[in-house]
C-alpha positions in Angstrom: 73.8 121.8 113.6 70.7 123.6 112.4 70.8 127.1 111.2 73.6 128.3 113.4 73.4 131.5 111.5 70.1 133.0 112.2 68.9 135.1 109.3 65.6 137.0 109.3 63.7 138.7 106.5 60.6 140.4 105.3 58.8 140.4 102.1 56.6 143.3 101.3 54.1 143.9 98.6 53.3 147.2 97.0 49.8 148.4 97.6 47.6 150.0 94.9 47.3 153.7 95.0 43.6 153.6 94.1 40.8 152.3 96.3 40.3 149.5 93.7 43.2 147.6 95.3 41.8 148.0 98.9 38.8 145.8 98.6 40.5 142.4 98.6 39.4 140.2 101.5 42.0 138.8 103.8 42.5 135.1 104.6 39.7 135.1 107.2 37.2 132.3 106.8 35.2 129.6 108.6 36.6 126.5 106.8 40.2 125.6 106.1 42.2 122.6 105.0 45.7 122.0 106.3 48.4 119.4 106.8 52.1 119.3 107.5 55.1 118.4 105.3 58.1 116.4 106.5 60.5 118.4 108.7 63.9 116.9 108.1 65.1 117.9 111.6 62.8 115.2 113.1 64.8 112.4 111.4 67.4 112.4 114.2 64.9 111.8 116.9 64.3 115.5 117.6 60.8 115.8 119.0 58.8 118.5 117.2 55.4 120.1 117.5 52.7 120.9 115.0 50.6 123.9 115.8 47.5 125.7 114.8 47.5 129.5 115.6 44.0 131.0 115.6 42.7 134.5 116.0 39.2 135.9 115.8 37.2 139.1 116.1 34.2 137.5 117.8 33.5 134.5 120.0 33.6 131.2 118.1 34.0 127.5 118.5 36.7 125.7 116.4 36.6 122.0 115.5 39.5 120.2 114.0 38.8 116.9 112.3 40.4 114.3 110.0 37.6 113.5 107.6 39.5 110.6 106.0 39.7 108.7 109.3 36.6 110.2 110.9 38.5 111.3 114.0 38.1 114.6 115.9 41.6 115.9 116.5 40.7 118.9 118.7 37.9 121.3 119.6 38.3 124.6 121.4 36.7 128.1 121.9 38.4 131.2 120.6 37.6 134.7 122.1 38.2 138.0 120.4 41.7 139.6 120.4 43.4 136.7 122.2 45.7 134.4 120.2 44.8 130.7 120.6 47.6 128.2 120.1 46.5 124.6 119.5 49.3 121.9 119.7 48.3 118.8 117.8 48.5 116.0 120.4 48.4 113.2 117.8 50.7 114.3 115.0 50.1 111.0 113.1 46.8 112.5 112.1 48.5 115.2 109.9 52.3 114.8 109.6 53.2 113.5 106.2 56.4 111.5 106.6 55.7 109.3 103.5 58.4 110.2 101.0 56.2 109.8 97.9 52.7 108.5 98.6 49.2 109.0 99.7 48.0 109.1 103.4 44.8 110.0 105.3 46.3 113.1 106.9 44.3 116.1 105.9 42.8 118.3 108.6 39.5 120.2 108.2 39.4 123.3 110.5 35.9 124.6 110.9 34.8 127.6 112.9 31.4 129.0 113.8 32.5 132.5 112.8 35.4 133.9 110.7 39.0 133.3 111.9 42.5 133.7 110.7 44.6 130.5 110.7 48.4 130.0 110.8 50.1 126.6 111.0 53.6 126.0 112.3 55.9 123.0 111.9 58.5 123.0 114.7 61.6 121.0 115.7 64.5 122.1 117.7 66.4 124.6 115.6 64.2 124.1 112.6 60.8 125.6 112.2 58.6 127.6 109.8 55.1 128.8 109.6 52.5 129.7 107.0 49.2 131.4 106.6 46.3 129.1 105.5 43.8 130.1 102.9 40.0 129.5 103.5 38.2 127.0 101.3 36.7 129.7 99.0 40.2 130.9 98.0 41.5 127.4 96.9 42.0 126.7 93.2 42.7 124.0 90.7 46.0 125.2 89.2 49.3 125.7 91.0 53.0 126.0 90.3 55.3 124.7 93.0 58.1 126.8 94.5 61.0 125.2 96.5 64.7 125.9 97.2 67.6 124.1 95.6 68.9 121.1 97.4 72.5 121.8 98.2 73.9 119.0 100.5 73.4 117.5 103.9 73.3 118.5 107.5 75.4 116.4 109.7 73.3 113.6 111.2 70.4 114.2 108.9 71.6 112.7 105.6 68.8 112.3 103.0 66.6 115.0 104.5 67.8 118.1 102.5 65.1 117.7 99.9 62.6 119.8 98.1 59.0 118.7 98.7 55.4 119.5 98.2 52.0 118.4 99.5 48.6 118.2 97.9 45.4 118.0 100.1 42.1 116.9 98.5 38.9 118.6 99.8 36.5 116.5 97.8 36.1 112.8 96.9 37.1 111.7 93.5 39.7 114.4 92.9 42.1 113.9 90.0 45.4 115.7 90.3 47.9 115.9 87.3 51.5 116.6 88.2 54.3 117.6 85.9 57.5 117.6 88.0 60.6 119.6 87.1 63.0 117.1 88.8 63.1 113.4 89.5 60.7 112.4 92.3 61.5 109.9 95.1 58.8 107.7 93.7 60.4 107.5 90.2 58.5 110.0 88.2 60.7 111.7 85.6 61.0 115.5 85.1 58.8 116.9 82.4 56.4 113.8 82.3 52.9 114.4 83.6 51.3 111.7 85.8 47.9 111.5 87.5 47.1 111.0 91.2 43.6 110.2 92.5 42.5 111.4 96.0 39.4 111.3 98.2 38.4 114.0 100.7 41.1 114.4 103.4 43.8 112.4 101.6 47.2 113.9 101.1 49.8 113.2 98.5 53.4 114.1 99.6 56.3 114.2 97.2 60.0 114.5 97.8 62.7 114.9 95.1 64.9 111.9 94.5 68.1 113.1 96.2 69.9 115.7 98.2 72.5 117.6 96.4 73.8 117.0 92.8 74.8 113.4 92.8 71.7 111.8 91.3 71.1 111.5 87.5 68.2 113.6 86.2 68.3 115.7 89.4 71.0 118.3 89.0 69.3 120.8 91.3 66.8 118.9 93.3 64.4 121.9 92.9 60.7 121.4 92.3 60.2 125.1 91.3 58.1 125.3 88.2 56.3 121.9 88.8 52.8 122.1 87.5 49.9 120.8 89.7 46.5 120.8 88.2 43.2 119.3 89.4 39.6 118.8 88.4 38.4 120.0 91.8 39.8 122.6 94.3 42.8 121.5 96.3 45.1 122.9 99.0 48.8 122.8 98.1 51.9 123.4 100.4 55.5 123.6 99.2 59.0 124.0 100.5 61.9 121.8 101.7 62.2 119.1 104.4 65.5 120.9 105.1 67.3 123.5 103.0 70.4 125.7 103.2 70.1 129.2 102.0 71.7 131.2 100.2 72.6 128.1 98.3 76.0 126.9 99.3 76.9 124.1 101.7 77.0 125.7 105.1 76.1 124.5 108.6 72.7 126.1 108.8 69.9 124.0 107.6 66.2 124.3 108.3 62.7 123.4 107.4 60.9 125.7 104.9 57.2 125.6 103.9 54.4 127.9 102.7 50.9 127.4 101.4 51.0 127.7 97.6 48.6 130.3 96.2 46.6 129.4 93.1 47.9 130.8 89.8 44.6 132.7 89.4 45.7 134.8 92.4 49.2 135.7 91.2 50.0 139.3 90.5 52.3 141.7 88.7 53.7 144.2 91.2 55.8 143.4 94.3 58.2 145.1 96.8 60.8 143.2 98.9 62.2 145.0 101.9 64.9 144.0 104.4 64.0 143.9 108.1 65.8 146.1 110.6 67.6 143.0 111.8 68.9 142.2 108.4 70.1 145.7 107.7 72.0 145.7 111.0 73.5 142.2 110.9 73.5 140.7 107.4 74.2 141.6 103.8 72.7 140.4 100.6 73.3 136.7 101.4 70.3 136.7 103.6 67.9 137.9 101.0 67.4 135.4 98.1 64.4 136.2 96.0 62.9 133.8 93.4 60.5 135.0 90.6 58.6 132.4 88.6 56.5 132.8 85.4 53.5 130.8 84.5 53.2 132.1 80.9 55.8 132.3 78.1 57.5 135.6 77.3 56.9 137.0 80.7 58.9 140.3 81.1 59.8 141.3 84.6 61.6 144.5 85.6 63.6 144.9 88.8 63.9 148.5 90.1 62.6 149.7 86.7 66.0 149.1 85.1 67.1 145.4 85.1 64.9 143.2 82.9 64.3 139.4 83.1 62.4 137.5 80.3 61.0 134.2 81.5 59.2 131.3 79.8 56.5 129.1 81.5 57.9 127.5 84.6 61.2 129.4 84.5 62.6 131.2 87.5 65.1 133.9 88.2 66.9 134.1 91.5 68.8 137.1 92.8 70.2 138.3 96.1 69.3 141.7 97.3 72.0 144.3 97.5 69.8 147.2 98.6 67.3 147.8 101.5 64.3 147.4 99.2 63.6 146.1 95.7 60.7 146.8 93.4 59.5 144.1 91.0 56.9 144.6 88.2 55.8 142.3 85.4 55.3 144.1 82.2 53.1 141.3 80.8 51.9 138.3 82.7 51.2 137.5 86.3 54.2 136.1 88.3 54.9 134.4 91.7 57.5 135.8 94.0 59.0 133.9 97.0 61.9 134.7 99.4 64.0 132.0 101.0 66.4 132.9 103.8 66.3 130.5 105.5 62.5 130.3 106.0 60.1 130.6 103.1 57.4 133.2 102.4 55.1 134.0 99.6 55.3 137.6 98.4 51.8 139.0 98.2 51.1 140.9 95.0 49.8 144.5 95.2 46.4 143.4 93.7 45.8 141.4 97.0 46.1 144.5 99.3 43.4 144.6 102.0 42.0 147.6 103.8 42.2 145.8 107.2 44.7 143.3 108.6 45.6 141.7 111.9 49.1 140.9 113.2 49.7 137.6 115.0 52.9 135.8 115.7 53.9 132.2 116.3 54.9 132.3 120.0 58.1 130.6 120.9 58.7 129.5 124.5 62.0 128.7 126.1 64.0 128.9 122.8 66.8 131.4 123.6 66.3 135.1 123.0 64.1 135.9 120.1 63.3 139.1 118.2 60.0 139.7 116.5 59.6 141.8 113.4 56.8 143.3 111.3 56.8 145.3 108.1 53.9 147.2 106.6 53.6 148.6 103.0 51.0 151.0 101.7 50.7 153.5 98.9 52.5 156.7 99.7 49.3 158.6 99.0 47.4 156.7 101.7 50.0 156.9 104.6 48.0 159.7 106.2 45.0 157.3 106.5 47.0 154.4 108.1 45.8 153.7 111.6 45.9 151.1 114.4 42.4 150.1 115.5 43.5 147.7 118.3 46.7 146.6 120.0 50.1 148.0 119.1 50.3 151.6 117.7 52.3 152.6 114.7 53.6 156.1 113.8 52.5 156.9 110.2 55.2 159.5 109.9 57.9 156.8 110.2 57.1 155.3 106.8 59.9 155.4 104.2 59.5 155.5 100.4 60.6 152.6 98.3 63.8 153.8 96.5 62.8 152.8 93.0 59.0 153.2 93.4 58.2 156.3 95.4 54.5 155.7 95.0 54.9 153.0 97.7 56.1 153.4 101.3 56.9 151.0 104.1 57.6 150.8 107.8 59.8 148.2 109.5 59.4 147.5 113.2 61.1 145.4 115.8 60.6 144.4 119.5 56.9 143.6 118.8 54.9 142.0 121.6 54.4 138.4 120.4 51.6 137.7 122.8 49.3 140.4 121.6 47.0 140.7 118.6 47.0 144.0 116.7 44.7 145.3 114.0 45.4 148.0 111.4 43.3 149.8 108.8 44.2 151.7 105.7 41.5 152.6 103.1 44.2 152.8 100.4 45.3 149.2 101.0 47.8 147.6 103.3 50.0 144.4 103.3 52.1 143.1 106.2 54.6 140.4 107.0 55.8 139.1 110.3 58.8 137.1 111.2 60.9 136.0 114.2 64.6 135.2 114.6 66.3 133.3 117.3 69.7 131.7 118.1 69.1 128.7 115.8 66.2 129.4 113.4 63.7 131.9 112.0 60.2 131.8 110.5 58.1 134.2 108.4 54.7 134.4 106.7 52.5 137.0 105.0 49.5 138.6 106.7 46.2 139.2 105.0 47.0 136.9 102.0 44.0 136.2 99.8 43.2 133.9 96.9 41.1 136.6 95.4 40.9 135.9 91.6 43.2 138.1 89.5 44.0 135.9 86.5 41.2 133.3 86.3 41.3 131.4 83.0 37.9 131.3 81.2 36.5 128.5 79.2 34.1 129.6 76.5 32.2 127.0 74.4 30.1 127.4 71.3 29.0 130.9 70.5 30.6 132.9 67.7 30.1 136.0 69.9 31.1 135.9 73.5 31.8 138.1 76.5 34.7 138.0 78.9 36.0 140.3 81.7 38.9 142.4 80.4 40.7 142.0 83.7 41.2 138.3 83.0 43.6 139.0 80.1 46.2 137.6 79.5 45.4 134.0 80.2 44.6 130.6 78.6 41.3 130.1 76.9 39.6 127.1 75.4 37.2 127.6 72.5 34.9 124.9 71.0 34.4 126.0 67.4 32.0 124.4 65.0 32.6 124.6 61.3 29.5 125.3 59.2 29.6 121.9 57.5 30.9 119.9 60.4 28.9 117.5 62.5 31.2 117.4 65.5 32.7 120.5 67.1 36.5 120.9 66.7 38.3 121.7 70.0 40.8 124.4 69.7 43.0 125.5 72.7 44.3 129.1 72.6 46.9 131.0 74.6 46.4 134.8 74.9 49.6 136.7 75.1 50.4 140.4 75.3 51.9 142.0 72.2 54.9 144.4 72.6 53.1 146.9 70.4 51.0 148.0 73.3 49.1 147.0 76.4 45.7 146.9 74.6 47.0 144.9 71.7 46.8 141.1 72.3 47.6 138.0 70.2 46.1 134.5 70.5 47.9 131.6 69.1 46.4 128.2 68.7 48.4 125.4 70.3 49.6 122.9 67.7 48.1 124.5 64.6 48.6 127.3 62.2 46.1 130.0 63.0 46.3 133.2 64.9 43.8 135.5 66.6 44.7 139.2 67.0 42.7 141.0 69.6 42.4 144.8 69.7 41.0 146.9 72.6 39.0 149.5 70.8 38.4 151.5 74.1 38.1 150.7 77.8 35.0 148.7 77.2 35.5 146.4 74.2 37.8 143.8 73.0 37.5 142.5 69.5 39.1 139.3 68.1 39.2 138.3 64.5 40.0 134.6 63.9 41.6 133.3 60.7 42.4 129.7 59.7 44.1 127.9 56.8 41.0 125.8 56.5 38.4 126.6 53.8 35.8 126.9 56.6 36.9 130.1 58.2 35.2 131.2 61.4 34.9 134.7 62.9 34.8 135.2 66.7 34.1 138.6 68.3 35.2 139.0 71.9 33.4 141.9 73.5 34.6 142.9 77.0 31.4 144.4 78.2 28.5 143.4 76.0 26.9 140.5 74.2 26.8 142.3 70.8 24.9 145.2 72.4 25.6 148.9 71.7 27.0 150.6 74.8 25.1 153.8 74.2 21.5 152.4 74.2 21.1 152.2 77.9 23.3 154.5 80.1 21.5 154.6 83.4 21.6 150.9 84.5 23.5 150.1 87.7 24.4 146.6 88.9 25.7 146.2 92.5 27.3 144.9 94.7 30.2 143.5 92.7 31.2 141.0 93.8 27.9 139.7 95.2 27.1 136.9 97.6 23.3 136.6 98.0 21.5 139.3 96.0 22.4 141.5 93.0 20.5 144.8 92.6 19.8 146.1 89.1 18.5 149.7 89.0 18.2 152.6 86.6 15.3 152.3 84.0 12.2 150.3 83.2 13.1 146.7 82.5 11.1 143.8 80.9 13.3 140.7 81.7 16.7 139.8 83.0 18.5 136.6 81.8 21.6 135.3 83.6 24.3 133.4 81.7 27.4 131.6 82.8 30.6 132.1 80.8 29.9 129.0 78.7 26.9 130.9 77.3 24.4 128.7 79.1 21.3 130.5 80.5 21.1 129.7 84.3 18.3 132.0 85.4 15.4 134.1 84.1 13.9 137.0 86.1 10.6 138.5 84.9 10.5 142.2 85.6 7.3 143.8 84.1 8.4 147.4 83.8 10.1 147.8 87.2 13.2 150.1 87.4 14.6 148.3 90.4 15.1 144.5 90.7 16.7 142.2 93.2 18.2 139.0 91.7 18.8 136.1 94.1 22.2 134.6 93.3 22.9 132.6 96.5 21.9 129.4 94.7 24.6 130.0 92.0 28.1 128.5 92.1 31.0 131.0 92.7 31.9 132.4 89.2 31.4 135.3 86.8 28.0 135.7 85.2 26.5 137.8 82.4 23.3 139.7 83.1 21.4 140.3 79.8 19.1 143.1 80.7 16.1 143.7 78.4 14.7 147.2 78.9 12.2 149.5 77.2 15.1 151.4 75.7 17.1 148.4 74.5 19.2 145.6 75.8 22.4 145.7 77.8 24.8 143.1 79.2 26.6 143.5 82.6 29.2 141.3 84.3 28.9 140.4 87.9 31.0 138.1 90.2 29.2 135.7 92.6 31.3 134.7 95.7 30.6 132.3 98.6 
């Protein structure tokens, strides 16, 4: 029997108080990659459905193809403010039932104008749903999250397994996987192995066993598994079936969510119970998992309890209050909640100023309840407004108990057939879920892969520029000794120092040298490098200039940031502008001839950060600009 105990939940993220957190784009886009993991409930002959749920703000045409096979799976129009549900008529195109292998089952969803996409994997009494990130938000570095395998559901032996799915979006993609538990295909925990995929191919992985009986698989939990690639990929993770809160009970169900790249992890989160949970269930229906990507990650819960995590480690706790506040004091973290569905907890840095609410409609499946929770900064509640669909009373927001700077509203009896739009210039995040007699689902709204912690690779120069918002992270430096013919590759990890937020320390991997980095003010970071070698090298890392004095040119403005097509430089007479990538390579030169206002075309540049070295009549200045697609 599947999930006889119907537990519902909500995950809420804290929103930034300042406008800086309200500029993150939501998951709308025109191109998406999706596929479906194995749903263990289908193993007993239970007929399920795979669905695409699409919403748009203007008329568009959506085409669903399988590029690996060359097949068109579906094509349909979408009209504004009306939810479109597409049931995949040929599930073999995208359902990954291989237990450890490669298959041509990736779906490319293309729209003529921006849409939001949700996917749902349904079987009788076992379903879950997930947001889907657009192509521009995909990354190359992921850390898997799953739930512990804790035994079997009657009639579905062998299906209670952790799993994850990798979808390649380009030919010739290499994926390196370091699992944390034994895979069904025989890969040992802690040992990295490569997988090679072409466009549209999927690699689906299950853990070796269900429960605790198999050697080298005490937990059956892939959480902390590292997935890295040389080209962007889409990753989904969860369980074929799982039982939450972690003991062998009769309720088992499918759980999955799209994994968010490590570059988009954050530091500040809020988890809140739904009205259903507060009325019917206690802490056992609120299991939260926090995972670290960096060593010595310090996380505080409700500003009192402290967890210290190493890379790949997780802490799991059950909520005993209506809301919980999480904040990392050092490095970015991932937060998921399992109960019994699975949902990614969006960090506060990903708050958006406008979101849309859409549900996965369930037909003929007992009586269901629909829930939504909003979170925004307490200071911006007065600006929260509905701009279409369901209305919300801003005066009904409640403050988070241990973080009064954030407030939330939890609603039930929402109309599942309607689309609703909400706006808050101070930032807003929302989650939706639905509970029925035998199952539940949940997913975040407005999730974005907007870069927060992008690692930077810097090669060559003894003086380099990086964006201060990237720290901490992992950096690769190619350093050349004065008397050396070949450069020596040195890999560094940048870690926060307990002495203060602006005091950082870099340690070389596998060697005996240290870099200490000091933030002299809000604009500059300086790093001195020392080595036991006789050929010492000095590196200066300057957060805003390429060795240029900040006071020489005060009037220059560079906007927009980020930019898509054109960057405007304005302020004083200029002679020339040079554009560099973060490897120190010059990619563009713009003659100016004394103009004080210059447009730079950047539409031909790849999405990345760039340095603008601006030569003026008063001196030189370097600015950083982000180019997006």
